[in-house]
C-alpha positions as CSV (number, residue, x, y, z in Angstrom):
1,M,122.3,83.6,117.2
2,R,122.8,80.3,115.3
3,A,125.0,77.8,117.0
4,I,125.8,74.1,117.0
5,H,124.7,72.0,120.0
6,I,126.0,68.7,121.1
7,T,122.8,67.3,122.5
8,S,123.9,63.7,123.1
9,T,127.0,61.5,123.0
10,A,125.9,59.7,119.8
11,G,128.8,61.1,117.8
12,P,129.0,63.5,114.9
13,E,125.6,62.5,113.6
14,G,124.0,63.8,116.9
15,V,125.0,67.5,116.7
16,E,122.2,70.0,116.0
17,L,122.0,73.5,114.6
18,V,120.0,75.6,117.1
19,D,119.0,79.3,117.7
20,I,120.1,80.4,121.2
21,P,120.9,83.8,122.9
22,A,124.3,85.3,122.2
23,P,126.8,85.1,125.1
24,A,127.4,88.1,127.5
25,R,130.9,89.3,127.9
26,G,132.6,89.1,131.3
27,D,135.0,91.7,132.7
28,D,138.2,90.1,131.3
29,Q,136.6,88.8,128.1
30,V,136.3,89.8,124.5
31,L,133.1,89.4,122.5
32,V,133.9,88.2,119.0
33,E,131.7,87.9,115.9
34,V,132.9,84.6,114.6
35,K,133.9,84.4,110.9
36,A,135.6,81.0,111.0
37,A,136.0,78.2,113.5
38,G,138.5,75.4,113.5
39,V,137.4,71.8,113.7
40,A,139.7,69.4,115.6
41,F,139.7,66.1,117.5
42,P,138.5,67.6,120.8
43,E,135.2,68.4,119.2
44,L,135.0,64.9,117.7
45,L,135.7,63.3,121.1
46,Q,133.2,65.6,122.8
47,S,130.5,64.4,120.5
48,R,131.0,61.0,122.0
49,G,131.5,62.1,125.6
50,K,135.2,61.1,125.5
51,Y,137.1,64.3,126.0
52,Q,138.5,65.6,129.3
53,I,136.5,68.9,128.9
54,Q,132.9,67.6,128.8
55,P,130.3,70.1,130.0
56,P,126.7,69.1,130.8
57,L,124.5,68.5,127.7
58,P,123.6,70.4,125.7
59,F,126.6,72.7,125.0
60,V,128.2,74.5,122.1
61,P,131.6,73.1,121.1
62,G,134.4,74.9,119.4
63,A,137.7,75.8,120.9
64,E,139.4,78.0,118.2
65,V,138.0,80.8,116.2
66,A,138.8,84.0,114.2
67,G,136.6,87.0,113.7
68,V,136.0,90.6,114.5
69,V,135.8,92.2,118.0
70,V,132.4,93.4,119.0
71,E,133.2,94.5,122.6
72,A,136.4,94.4,124.7
73,P,137.6,95.8,128.0
74,A,139.1,99.3,127.7
75,D,142.5,98.2,128.9
76,S,142.7,95.0,126.8
77,G,144.4,96.4,123.8
78,F,141.5,95.4,121.6
79,A,138.7,97.6,120.2
80,A,135.5,97.0,118.2
81,G,136.3,96.1,114.6
82,D,139.7,94.5,115.3
83,R,140.5,91.3,113.5
84,V,141.5,88.6,116.0
85,A,142.1,84.9,116.5
86,A,140.9,83.5,119.8
87,L,140.7,80.3,121.9
88,P,137.4,80.4,123.7
89,M,137.9,76.7,124.5
90,L,134.1,76.2,124.2
91,G,131.3,77.9,122.3
92,G,133.2,78.6,119.0
93,F,130.7,76.8,116.7
94,A,128.4,79.8,116.8
95,E,127.9,83.3,115.4
96,Y,129.3,85.0,118.6
97,V,131.6,83.8,121.3
98,V,133.5,85.2,124.3
99,A,137.2,84.5,125.0
100,D,139.6,85.6,127.7
101,T,141.8,88.6,126.8
102,L,144.9,86.4,127.4
103,L,143.6,83.9,124.8
104,T,142.7,86.6,122.2
105,F,145.4,87.6,119.7
106,P,145.7,90.3,117.0
107,L,145.4,88.7,113.5
108,P,147.8,90.1,110.9
109,D,146.0,91.6,107.9
110,S,147.9,89.1,105.6
111,V,146.2,86.2,107.4
112,S,142.7,85.1,106.5
113,F,140.0,84.3,109.1
114,A,140.1,80.6,108.0
115,E,143.9,80.6,108.6
116,G,143.5,82.4,111.9
117,A,141.0,79.8,113.1
118,S,143.5,77.1,112.1
119,F,146.6,78.4,113.8
120,M,147.0,78.4,117.5
121,F,145.8,74.8,118.4
122,N,148.0,73.2,115.9
123,Y,150.9,75.6,115.8
124,G,150.9,76.1,119.6
125,T,151.1,72.3,120.0
126,A,153.9,72.1,117.4
127,Y,155.9,75.0,119.0
128,F,155.4,73.6,122.5
129,G,156.5,70.1,121.4
130,L,159.5,71.0,119.2
131,V,160.8,74.2,120.8
132,Q,159.9,73.9,124.5
133,R,159.5,70.2,125.3
134,G,161.7,68.8,122.6
135,A,164.4,71.5,122.9
136,M,165.1,71.4,119.1
137,Q,168.5,72.6,118.2
138,P,169.5,74.4,114.9
139,G,170.3,71.8,112.2
140,E,168.6,68.9,113.8
141,R,166.7,66.4,111.7
142,V,162.9,66.0,112.3
143,L,160.6,63.2,111.3
144,V,156.8,64.0,111.3
145,H,154.1,61.4,111.3
146,G,150.6,62.3,110.1
147,A,152.4,64.9,108.1
148,S,149.5,66.0,105.8
149,G,147.1,66.7,108.7
150,G,146.8,69.9,110.8
151,V,149.3,69.1,113.5
152,G,151.6,67.5,111.0
153,T,151.8,70.4,108.6
154,A,152.1,72.8,111.5
155,S,155.1,70.7,112.9
156,I,156.8,70.8,109.5
157,Q,156.6,74.6,109.3
158,V,157.5,75.2,113.0
159,A,160.5,72.9,112.6
160,K,161.7,74.8,109.5
161,A,161.0,78.3,110.9
162,F,162.9,77.6,114.1
163,G,166.0,76.1,112.6
164,A,165.6,72.4,111.7
165,G,168.1,71.2,109.2
166,R,165.9,68.6,107.5
167,V,162.3,67.6,107.9
168,I,161.0,64.3,106.7
169,A,157.3,63.7,106.4
170,V,155.6,60.3,106.9
171,T,152.3,59.8,105.1
172,S,150.1,57.0,104.1
173,T,149.8,58.0,100.4
174,K,151.8,59.8,97.7
175,K,149.1,62.5,97.5
176,K,149.4,63.2,101.2
177,G,153.2,63.2,100.8
178,E,152.9,65.9,98.2
179,I,150.8,68.0,100.5
180,A,153.5,67.6,103.2
181,V,156.2,68.7,100.8
182,A,154.1,71.7,99.7
183,A,153.8,72.6,103.4
184,G,157.6,72.7,103.7
185,A,158.9,69.2,104.2
186,D,162.2,68.4,102.5
187,E,160.9,65.0,101.5
188,Y,158.3,62.4,102.3
189,V,158.4,58.6,102.9
190,L,155.4,56.3,103.0
191,S,154.4,54.9,106.3
192,E,154.7,51.4,105.0
193,G,158.3,50.6,105.6
194,F,159.3,54.2,106.7
195,K,161.8,52.9,109.3
196,D,164.2,51.3,106.8
197,E,164.3,54.4,104.6
198,V,164.9,56.8,107.5
199,K,167.6,54.6,109.1
200,A,169.4,54.2,105.8
201,A,169.5,58.0,105.5
202,G,171.1,58.3,108.9
203,G,168.2,58.6,111.3
204,V,166.7,61.6,112.9
205,D,167.0,63.6,116.1
206,I,163.3,64.2,116.8
207,V,160.2,62.3,115.9
208,V,156.8,64.1,116.0
209,D,154.1,61.6,116.7
210,P,150.5,62.7,116.8
211,V,149.4,59.3,115.4
212,G,150.3,56.4,117.8
213,N,149.9,52.9,116.5
214,P,147.4,51.8,113.9
215,P,145.5,48.7,114.9
216,G,147.8,45.7,114.9
217,G,150.9,47.8,114.0
218,D,153.9,49.0,115.9
219,R,154.8,52.3,114.3
220,F,155.9,53.8,117.6
221,T,158.7,51.2,118.1
222,D,159.8,51.7,114.5
223,S,160.0,55.4,115.3
224,L,162.2,54.8,118.3
225,R,164.5,52.8,116.0
226,C,164.9,55.8,113.8
227,L,166.3,58.0,116.5
228,V,170.0,58.7,116.8
229,D,171.8,59.1,120.2
230,D,170.1,61.8,122.4
231,G,167.0,61.6,120.1
232,R,163.5,62.4,121.3
233,I,160.1,61.1,120.3
234,L,157.4,63.7,121.0
235,V,154.1,61.9,122.1
236,I,151.4,64.3,121.0
237,G,148.3,62.1,120.3
238,F,146.9,58.8,119.1
239,T,144.7,59.5,116.0
240,A,145.4,56.0,114.7
241,G,143.4,54.6,117.6
242,E,145.9,52.6,119.7
243,I,148.0,54.0,122.5
244,P,151.6,52.6,122.2
245,K,153.3,50.8,125.0
246,I,157.0,51.7,125.5
247,A,159.6,49.0,126.3
248,A,161.8,51.1,128.7
249,N,164.9,49.1,127.8
250,R,164.8,50.7,124.3
251,L,165.2,54.1,125.9
252,L,168.0,52.9,128.1
253,L,170.0,51.0,125.5
254,N,169.8,53.6,122.8
255,N,170.0,56.8,125.0
256,V,166.8,58.2,123.6
257,S,163.8,59.9,125.3
258,A,160.0,59.7,125.0
259,V,158.6,63.2,125.8
260,G,155.0,63.9,126.6
261,V,153.5,66.9,124.8
262,G,150.2,67.8,126.6
263,W,150.1,71.4,125.5
264,G,146.6,72.4,126.5
265,A,146.7,71.1,130.1
266,Y,150.2,72.6,130.6
267,A,149.3,76.0,129.2
268,M,146.0,76.3,131.2
269,K,148.0,76.1,134.4
270,R,150.2,79.0,133.3
271,P,148.2,82.1,132.4
272,G,149.9,84.1,129.7
273,L,151.9,81.2,128.3
274,I,149.8,80.9,125.2
275,K,150.0,84.6,124.5
276,R,153.8,84.4,124.8
277,Q,153.8,81.5,122.3
278,W,151.7,83.5,119.9
279,E,154.1,86.4,120.2
280,A,157.1,84.1,119.5
281,M,155.4,82.8,116.3
282,E,153.6,86.0,115.1
283,V,156.5,87.3,113.0
284,H,156.6,84.0,111.2
285,L,152.8,83.9,110.8
286,A,152.8,87.5,109.3
287,S,155.7,86.6,106.9
288,G,154.0,83.5,105.6
289,A,156.7,81.1,107.0
290,L,153.9,79.7,109.2
291,K,150.9,79.3,106.9
292,P,148.1,76.9,108.0
293,V,147.3,74.3,105.3
294,L,143.6,74.5,104.9
295,G,141.5,71.4,104.2
296,E,137.8,71.4,103.3
297,T,135.5,74.2,104.6
298,F,131.9,73.8,105.7
299,G,129.0,76.0,106.6
300,L,127.9,76.0,110.2
301,E,124.9,73.9,109.3
302,R,127.4,71.2,108.1
303,A,129.3,70.8,111.3
304,S,128.3,67.1,111.4
305,D,129.8,66.5,108.0
306,A,133.0,68.2,109.2
307,L,133.3,66.0,112.2
308,L,132.6,62.9,110.2
309,T,135.3,63.9,107.7
310,L,137.7,64.1,110.6
311,D,136.5,60.8,112.1
312,R,137.0,59.0,108.8
313,A,140.6,60.2,108.4
314,Q,139.6,61.9,105.2
315,A,141.0,65.3,106.1
316,T,144.1,66.9,104.7
317,G,145.0,70.1,106.4
318,K,142.7,71.9,108.9
319,L,139.0,71.6,108.6
320,V,137.1,74.9,109.1
321,L,133.5,76.1,109.6
322,E,133.0,79.4,107.8
323,L,130.2,81.7,108.9
């Protein structure tokens, strides 16, 4: 089968298209013919040797796919020909991959393969952050940074689907703001000077932050200043490059909380949790209330270009490899 290999830690330019044997299915695994694979920051970090899951070189990256079942255990609930989404965690940038039965999910007919390969990583993170870790209540106001990206658009839609009263997107440009509004945000504000606008409008209950601080900036502290009493900032990631430092007195004086959202590490310790999250969101996925915003798509042979697009912050929506 054709597959992408990370053969060095030289970055996106170092990945290679190779021909290797297809994987064999284990007892509790499903063999999937991949139709689409999601491209995310873990693969970018792996290409530089900087991710927490870093197998020996060479290896096939790709944590999230959608496709068609080739083989499955008799008691798994899956059969050859079924449309599925799956989280193999590794190996997805290939024509075939295996995934655990607990990390394989029935894909509604109304959802495309590209959308299926764009769902669980981003929407699972958003659901875990907002509903489980952030304990979002009906009617609460939510501010979303990086709102035109994959996690951002997922957070907008999860917030709305599960009862948020108002969702404000923060984006770097008007074009990205329009993408966020099309994804379901009630309005957008530009990242330059967002604090004053949000505070003037009454503040928010929850801040979703997958961005962190841009070099030389202090967006995180400005986000804390946007929170009302009992507010929470959800720390999801640091795509801007700098990890913020928190002055604990700000939490104390303003009665707000900083909440870590490490979805993957948490879920891997709790078998079945991700499947329950899928089931909680599936009705909204099938209805279209949760609809991944797709960015550019690439052929498998252009995996390097996909990773570079992500690295250069040129992506809007989820990047996908289509096979």
